[in-house]
C-alpha positions, 0 to 999 in steps of 0.5 A: 399787573402791579409790582408787589410792594415790598416788606419791612426789610425790603423783599416779598417773602417774609422768611428767610430774608428777615427776622423780625424782633416785636413788642407784644400787648395792648395799646394803652394797658401795661398789664398786658404786654410792653407795647402797652407801656408807653405811647405810640412814638416812644413804642416805635423808638422801643421796637427799633431799639429792641430790633437793633439789639439782635441785629449784630448776631445775624447776617439778615436784617432784624425787622422791629415789629408790633403784636397788637392783642387786637381782640381781648379775652374778657370775663363778661361775654359783651354785647355779642356774648363772645367773651370778647372785646374788640378793638375797631379798626378806627382804634387801630389804624394810628398804630398800624399806619405810623408803624408801616411808615416807621418801618415797623412790621405788625401782627394782628393778634386774636383772642376770640373767645367763643368766636371763630378765628375766621369771623374776627380775622375778617373784622380787620381785612381792611388793615390786612390788606397793608403789605406790613400787616400779618396775623396772630391766632391765639388758641388759649383764649378759644373758648368752647361753648361753656367753657371761661376764660381763667378757668379752662386753656382754650384750644382750636382745631386744625380745621379752624386754623385751616380755614383761616389760612386759607381765607387770608392767603386769598387775600393776599393773592386778590390784593397783589400783597407780599408774603404775611406772617401767620403767627400761631400761638401755643405753650400746650400741644393740646392747644391746636388739635390735629396739629399735624394736619395743618396747612403750611403750604400756602405761598402766600403765608409764612406760618410760625408757631410761636412758643409762649412758655414762660418761668426758668430756662428749664420750664421754658425749654420743656415747653420748647421741646413739648412743642417739637416732639409732638406731630406737626407738619412740614414748613413750619417757622419757628418763634419765641416769647421773653416775658420781662415779669415771668422769665428768671432769668429772662433769655438775652437776645444771644441766649434766644438766638441760640435756641435749637433745633431751631433758631426762632425767626419771630420773636416777641417780649411781653 
């Protein structure tokens, strides 16, 4: 059998062998995050600079990352009626492939509207077969029938998350890929119902619960502590998001890594 390709930073298992510091956003749209504030070459350079800010704080390599909003929550239903505008594989390909050549890990982020997470994930199977590409689910933007973005905060049940994880883990096995980041965004416990039933035992996936709270340090810790206190499965890694405009003040790299009870392995900047 061919050797399993290595991840950026080396090895074939995501954590604990590295950490990731990522720019979050949508290419060409500054209002959606720092990833959209500059072109692709400058985004790659900025991601490397971000990782370098964190590297002195830990012994393991800090890998630069992109978290690309791949399907964008939309106020209009669109031709397919799902209230989600999907980037095409061809639109994403330069960002994904150039990032890979530059040692940048890429996470494709889904805001599915009324589509399901598994259905949207499968649109990007071609890109997810690349060894440096993982997947993020954003339940805030998963609508039930009759819901609208900006009116309700969305949610997803554990069964749908597990179905997505099953499919992604199968893809890793079939293609002989290294372990993938499987990132779950959350800032309210209710955003993932029956969270204690999430399946985190796929060896092909490193499942990260990514805390999305913003505001003052007290508000961010209230979110962080609520997410830790609610029922959850074993085997989760933890992520943290820093907001350049909404946090007051924004955490420094050192303060970010000093968060407890788990120091975050995946940090993104919006």
